[in-house]
C-alpha angles and dihedrals in degrees: 000000000000145000117241116204108232092205091069099046091094089067110073091186091063128084114192134158145144118224125227135203094266132109099008127140096229119106121256128317094021100058108155094008112168100184125095092200104066104073099273120128120264090235091056093047092049092051093045091052091047091052093048097046092044090047093056091043100244107177114255091238094053120130119223127208116199128182138216095233117213103171092257136128092246114140126190130193108218139190100200097260095093101080093192128014118211124226095008137133101176134041129196130187143163092194122119120238092016115128119205116209133205120187116213144170101165104341117102122260115209120193121192134190134179107194092196100054091027091228121150131191136188119198133192105207117182119160091277094051091043092051087051090052096243094163097055089040088056089051089053089052090051090050090051087056095049107277127129120219091225089060096050122107119198140197121196104197140213110298142130108321131222088250094060111019104106120192137162120270089247089064097039094053090059083077133059115273093252090070100056142043123208114230115168145308094026093308129128139183112238126202106210093167092058091046092054092045091054092045089054090050091050087049089059104260110141115244092234088060095056124087120191119196113229093206117112120209093209098053100030109081090196089068131066117252127181090192090057103034104027117198091356091064118116124210133247127212129224110198137182129184139159119224129196120278090244092056092044091059094055 
């Protein structure tokens, strides 16, 4: 029902996960769809979210911050009172019991945590955001707030892989040659996960503190994919939140 980043399991105060397509109440092909903007009913979405959050043991008094993602490099620092942030593709907080949410169906979710400063971040990195360096920009924002890059741990989640993510040559050539492979008819395969991993490294995050999911949304039928399913694609959430030490010990 969800993907648990291994890199964060050493931090009992942290709850992180990425949902999948499995075990939802929505009719095929939606399954565990968590978005209210793809043609699913609000009742289904509400129940799917309840199942997901309960499954990953989010406290009942948790506050969620969502974002109206626009494929930008916009980053917002939040307190938990916002509910939804407009025109945003990355959220940062140092607040306890606040869960940052990224919605995805092929784009790459990036979750960050500094256990020293207690700062968390959730990033939506499609090719546009990646080209605009949203991940290293988020690291800079964390540093402004007291984090150190060498203390940051990162999870790059399930998303379109370099083996299946087809783009036009005009998009691919916005990136260095090591991130794409030309195939035919002006088309290329682009590796957004690798690009974000390298951007995190350039930003100062140690390689041993970065986990990259090998799951591909396009080829894995247990995940949602807009590229594969078009308008009938649901959406997954990647979430990160820090709970109190008392709750973490329960």
